[in-house]
Residue, then its C-alpha position, 0 to 999 in steps of 0.5 A: x500500500x502506498x504511503x500517500x494513500x489515506x482511503x481507497x474505495x471502489x465505484x463502478x468498477x473504478x479504483x480511486x486513491x486519495x492522499x493529500x494532493x497525490x491521487x493515482x490509480x490504474x483502474x481510472x486510466x488506461x495503461x501504457x503497455x511496454x513496447x521496448x522490453x526485450x530491446x532497450x531493457x530485459x523483458x524478463x522481470x527477474x533479469x530486469x530487476x537484477x540488472x537494475x540492482x547491479x547498476x544501482x549498486x555499482x553507482x555507489x551511494x551518491x552524496x545522499x542528496x537531500x533535496x533533488x529537484x531534477x535529474x537529466x538521464x540518458x535513454x539508450x539501451x541499458x547496455x549502453x547508457x544504463x550505468x550512467x543513468x543509474x548514477x543520477x537515479x541513485x540520488x533519488x533513492x530515499x529522498x521522499x519524492x512522491x511525484x515524478x514529472x517525466x519530460x521525454x522527447x519525441x523520436x517518432x512524431x513531430x511535435x510542437x509544444x508538449x502532450x500529457x500521456x494520460x496513462x499509467x505505465x506498465x513494465x515487467x516490474x509491474x504498474x507505475x501509476x499516473x498522478x491523476x490529480x496532477x494530470x487533471x490540473x495540467x489538462x485544466x491549464x490547457x496541456x494537450x492530452x493523449x491516450x495510451x494508444x496514441x502514436x506516442x505509444x511508440x516512444x522509448x525515451x519515456x518508457x526506459x525511465x520507468x523501471x529505474x523509477x520503480x526501483x528508486x521511487x516505488x511509492x511515487x506517482x507519475x506525470x508523463x509528458x512528451x515534449x517537442x520544440x516550442x517557441x518562447x511563448x509556448x515554452x513559457x505557457x508550459x513552464x507556467x502550467x507545470x510549475x503549478x504542480x511543483x512542490x517540495x515532494x516533486x522531482x523532474x526527470x528529463x530524458x535526453x541523450x547528448x551528441x549523436x555523431x557520425x553518418x548514421x545520425x547525419x551529423x559529422x562536423x569537422x573536429x580538427x583533432x581526435x573525434x572523441x575530443x571533439x565530441x567531448x568538447x561539444x558535450x561540454x559546451x551543452x552541459x556547461x550551459x545546462x548546469x548554469x541554468x542558462x536557457x538562452x546560452x543553451x539555445x545559442x549553443x544549439x543554434x551555433x553548433x547544430x549539436x544533436x541533443x535529442x532532448x533539447x526540448x525537454x531540457x529547455x522546458x526544465x530550465x524554463x520551469x526553474x525560471x518560473x518557480x524560482x527554484x535553484x537552477x545550478x546543477x552538477x554533472x555526475x557522470x559522462x560516457x559515450x557509446x564510442x568508449x564502449x564499442x571502440x566505434x568513433x565513426x558513430x557515437x552517442x553521448x550520455x550524461x547524468x546531471x543533478x539539480x538540488x534544492x537550495x542548500x541541499x548540496x552545501x554540506x560538502x558531503x563527498x561523492x561516493x563511488x565505492x562502498x565500505x568493502x570496496x574502500x577496504x579492498x582498494x586501500x589493501x591493494x594500494x598498500x600491497x602494491x607499494x610494498x611489493x614495488x618498493x621492496x621487491x621491485x615488482x611493477x606488473x601485477x597479473x591475475x595471480x597476484x590480484x587473486x587475493x583481492x575482490x576486484x568486483x564491478x565497483x572497482x572496474x568503473x572507469x574513473x580518474x584516480x589519484x594516489x597520495x603518499x604522506x610521510x608524517x603528515x607531509x606530502x611524499x608523492x601524488x600522481x594520478x589520471x584525470x580522465x577515467x580511461x581505465x578501471x579504478x583498481x588499475x588506476x590505483x596500481x599504476x598511480x601507487x607506483x607512479x607516486x612512489x617512484x615518478x613524482x618529479x618533486x621527490x626521490x624514490x620511496x625507500x624500504x626504510x620509509x614504508x612504515x612511516x607512509x600513509x596512503x590516500x586514494x582519490x576517485x574522481x568524478x568526470x570533469x565539468x566546466x565551472x565558473x570561479x564564482x561557483x567553486x565551493x571549497x571542500x566540494x570541488x577539485x579543480x583543473x586550470x588550463x591556459x595556453x600550454x599550461x595546466x594545473x590540478x588541485x584535489x578537493x581536500x587540498x584547500x581544506x587542509x590548508x584552510x584556504x578560502x575560494x580566492x586563495x584556492x584559485x590563486x594557488x591553482x593558478x600558480x600550480x599551473x605555472x601561471x600568474x596568481x590571477x590567471x584564473x581570471x583570464x577570459x581564455x582560461x578554462x576552469x574545470x571542476x570535479x568531486x572526489x571520494x577520498x579513501x584514507x588509511x587513517x580514516 
């Protein structure tokens, strides 16, 4: 029984559910049957449930978001984009959300404006009910209503989100909308109508993939370098405007580049809703991936991003990102210590399956994320090297960078066997990089990379905390770390990138 339900009765064969403004029920409305089960996601209930549990487990515990306002998640087949979507969906678990407004693009029917699908959604996991009260308000506000059997029933961008929602928000009700293009007047009208059903217990889920590159998609602009770098630059431009809540900037970027962001309509509507409601519109990138990375095919590649928007103050507690659980943390620290001692004492630099058999290197530790390893001796830095980009599994990054920190940090001599007992180890697992402005930087949350000309510098998020720097001092030291003047971060040509990190320490 849903927690929001205060009463239930039958009238004329129709079931009505009542509960302080959130009304839903399968009997009162049609059911939108699954049409992409077995293609985009498993059709078997147990297989689907197990796949979702695994993806959500691998995604870690998140920052325990206390006030989610919206997420942007991809909608490709789960084998390609499910892991990225799971990182955002994990942030909704346990949040108390009771209404989900789903904004999905139309891939099969040209649409101006938006339509409300007047149906509960069925998947192999069961039924996810329509919020009939909210649907009635949107209908009263003039939003067009479509039946479950309409041409929009072919759409996959809405359907693939439902099993995730059934896992992380099993007691919520659904308001499903398919969104097309819209001029400013239509966009304002839609935002005004939807803002009328927004409250503290409502979250917006926007379904969108990002750049579709290659002849298969009819979009192959000249990159002027490696295709993967050009694709990432395109996606960074779109994501930068989105996480700043800049609808006008996002529109200009799409117009200038022709970037193939299939959910541009829903994204524009989300940013317009924020403007109408006055809700906080500063987001953060949780994860970024591409099909090209997974298949090795850069001739045709689709990009995926998980983006979170939180309530005002919800992200100000400086809680860290979490990619591995307590067992994973224990394994990584034990692995790092083993590698350090074997390398320093026995000069072993290659660690094959036989040597790693003693360590439980499961799916969590196979995530491809940036990793830094820091060595400290009596509390003083003794070596720190890492990979910024997640081009290798976390456990491999720990192995490589433990060796690098011990022997290849140019600031220090090679670690000797006599020092081992005095050295403490720290592992930082990094989120993907995302553009950030200087005034958005939060000490204790954001690690930073500064690039200008041929110079670059990186500081981990724990560094300004340890040195008790304020934001300005942090940015100045970052500039100097890059071998640049103290105020280089102010240069309009400077590129400032932010990331969060889960920090694992032996002394914790």
